N, C-alpha and C positions, 0 to 999 in steps of 0.2 A: 072431440079434442084432437084426434090424430090428423083430421083434415085441416084443422086450424093450424096445427103445428107445421104441417107441410107447406101451407100457404105462407106462413110467417117466415119460414126459413128460405123458401124460394124468393120471397120478396127482398131479403137481404142481398142476395146475389144480383137480382135484377136492378136494384137501386144503385149498386156499385158500378154499373155500366160495363161490367166485364163482357168481353167478346165471347167468353166461354159459356155465357148464358144459353145461347142458341145451340151450341154444341151439345149441351146437356139436354136440352129440350127434345132432341131427336132420338134420345135413348129410350129403350123400353122403360115402362113406368117405374119399376123397382130400382133399376140402375140410375135413372134420372134422379129419383128421390134421394138416393144415397149420395150421388155426386153433388147435389145441391147442399146436402148437409156438410160435406167436406169443404166445399168452397165458401159456405157461410161461416164455418169455423175459421177458415183462413182469413176471411175478411175481418172478422171480429178481432182476432188476435193481432192482425196487421194494423188495424186502426188503433189498438192500444199502444203499439210501439211507435206509430207515426203521430198520433193526435194528442195523446196525453202528455202534457208538458212536464209534470212533476215525476222525477225518476222513481221516488219511493212508491208513488201511486201506481206507476207503470208496472213495477216489479210485483206489487201486491196483487194487481189484477192478473198478471201472467201466472203468478203462483196459484191464484185461485183457479185458473183454468187448468193448470197442471194437476192440481188436486182433484178437480172435477173429472178429468180424463181418467185418472187412476181409479176414481170411485166408480166410473162407468164400467170399467173392466173388472173391478174386484167385487163390487156390491150390487151392480146393475141399478143403482139409484140415480134417477135423472130429475133435475129440479125445474127445468124450463123447456120451452119448445125446441130449442136448438139441441140441448142435451138429449131430449127424448128421440129426436131424429138421428142424432149421432149413435145413440145406443141401438136403435133399430138397424142402422147401417153396419155397425160393428158385429152384431149378432148374425145378421143375414149374410154378410160377405166375409166373415172371419177376418176382419181387419186387425192390424197389429198395433199395440199400444206404442211401441217404440217410434213408429212413424209420426204419430200425433205429438209425442214428446219432442221429437226432432224438430218439428215445425215451430213449437213453442220456444225451443232453444235457439232457433234461427232468429226469432223475434227478439230474444234476449240479447243477441249479438248487436242488434240495432238499438236496443233499449239501454243496456248497461253503459255504453259509451258510443258516441257517433262513430260509425265506420268510415275511416278516412284513409285512403291509399293502403288497403290491406296487402299482406303478402299474398303470393299466388295460392299458398296453402290455406290461408284464411278465407280468401275469396271462394276457393273450391268448396270449403266446408260450409260457407254461407249458402252457396248455390244448392248444395246437396240437402241442406236442412230446409230451406224455404221453398224449393221447387222440386227437387228430385224426390223428396219424401212424399209430396203430393202425388207424384207419378206412381210411386209404389202402392199407395192406397188405391189409386185409380185402376191399375191393372187388375187388382183383385176384384174390384167391382165389375170390370169388363169380362171377368171370367178367364183371364189369361194365366198361364202357369209362371213359375219362377223364371223360366227361360226368357220372359219378356222384360226382365229387370234392366237389361242393357238398353232396350228400346225406351223405357221410362227414364233411365239415366241420361241418355243422349238428348231426349226431348227437354227434360228439365234444365239441363245445362244450356241448351240452345235458347230456350225461352228467357232464362235469367240474364244471359249475356245480351240478348236483344233489349231487355228491359233497362239494363245499365246504360246503354247508349240513349235509348228513347227518353229516359227519365233523368238524364244528366243534370239539366238545369234545376228541375224540381228537387232533386236530391241535394244539390249545392245550397239551395235556399234553406233546406233543413239542416245544413251543416254536415252533410255526408258526401262522400265520393267513393264509389265502389270500384273505381279503376285501380287495378292492382299495380304494385310497384314494378313488376316486370315490364309492363307496357311503358311506364315512364322512363325506366332505365335505358331502354333501347334508343331513346331520343335525348337522353341526358336532361330530362325535364325535372325541375325541382318538385318535391312533395309539398306543394303549396297551392291551395285551391284558387287563390286570386291570380297567381302566375299562370296556372294551367288554363284558365278561362281565356287568356289573351295569347297563349302560346301558339306560335305558327305551326306547331306539331300536333295540336289538338285533333285536327281532322285525320291525321295519320293514325293517331291512337284509336280514334273511333273505328277506323276501318280495320285496324288490327283485331280489335274486339269482335267486330262483325265478321271478319274472316274466320275467327275461331268458332263463332256461332254457326257459320255456314258449314263448317266441317261437321259439327254436331248434327245439324239438320240432315246432312247427307248420310251420316252414320245411322241416324234414326230411320231414314228411309230404307236403307239396306236391311236393317233389323225387321222392319215392318213386313218385308216380303216373306218372312217365316211364319206369319200368323194368318188365321182366318180373318179376312178383311171385314167381315160383319162384326167382329168383336172389337175392332178399333175404329169404328165409325166416328165416335165422338172425339177421340184424341186426334184423329187425322183431320177433322174439321177444325179443331182448335189450332192444329199445326198450320193449316192454310191461313188462318187469321194472322198468326205470328209471322209466318213467312212473308206475308204481304207487308207487314210493318217493317220487317227486315229488308225487304226489297226496296222500300221507299227510302232507305238510308244507305244501303250497301252500294259502294262505289259512287256515291253522290256527296255533294257538299251538304252538311247538316247545319241548319240554322237552329242554334240552341235556344233561341228566343221563342220558337214555335214547336210545341210538342206534336210529334207525329201521331196522327189519328186516322182511322179508317172512315171514309165517307159512306153514305148509303149506297152509292154506286159501287164502291169497293166491295162492300159486303154482299151486294147483289151479284157481283161478278164472282166472288168466292163461292157463293151457293150454286151458281151456274157451273163453275168448274167442278165443284163437289159432285153435283148430279151427273154431269157428263163423264166423269171418271168412272161412273158405274160401280161405286163402292158396294152398293146393294146387289149382291149376287150369291 
């Protein structure tokens, strides 16, 4: 059963097309298995928030997951492959319930009402729930101490800000816009999605967001110098993927009709950089 559970959960991440898949595959077996369970969980709850059209059904499914997480911690009862893999990860790496609940609450922010031009505080909270919380779970799996929380925080913020620019058009189609009001205010742009899409300042706003992401990437690098490099192999590889996406947009004109993606050549180059950096030592 356990081998089937592992394959099923890994398959969820692989089918999602996540660049993180290969970052996880290079980890030691137990760590890889735990990371796959975390990202499969994220994929499942994210799909609920994104793909289920009926608000009541969305909330019922998210509530069901919230109760399942609480049950895993309190009674150790798992009802399916993903829950069994999560329980194994929780017990083996002493993961914290609050981080899972934080992720679900991040999805609720998407689900309860479409996020459109949040305040800076609302955007920060969203980033911390859907991205930073994943980082906090990850550093425990990597065997890092609490001192690595800043590293996870900076990476989570950098990744999510990069996503906001990359997924701009896709989010607009879903009736969402994660660009916070402070970016609009700088250019006196109205809080209106139709106006924003044709605004002459849209590219400036994108670059301001990417500037902030760049600051977080640099801060995460400075924090990474404090740790055993062998313990952050996966997160550093994931970072290379995201930095490449960021680089394709940073200080460049962004065609919102074309989603930025990494080609096979891009991915090969990243693995080459990764290997030549000699992270394994």
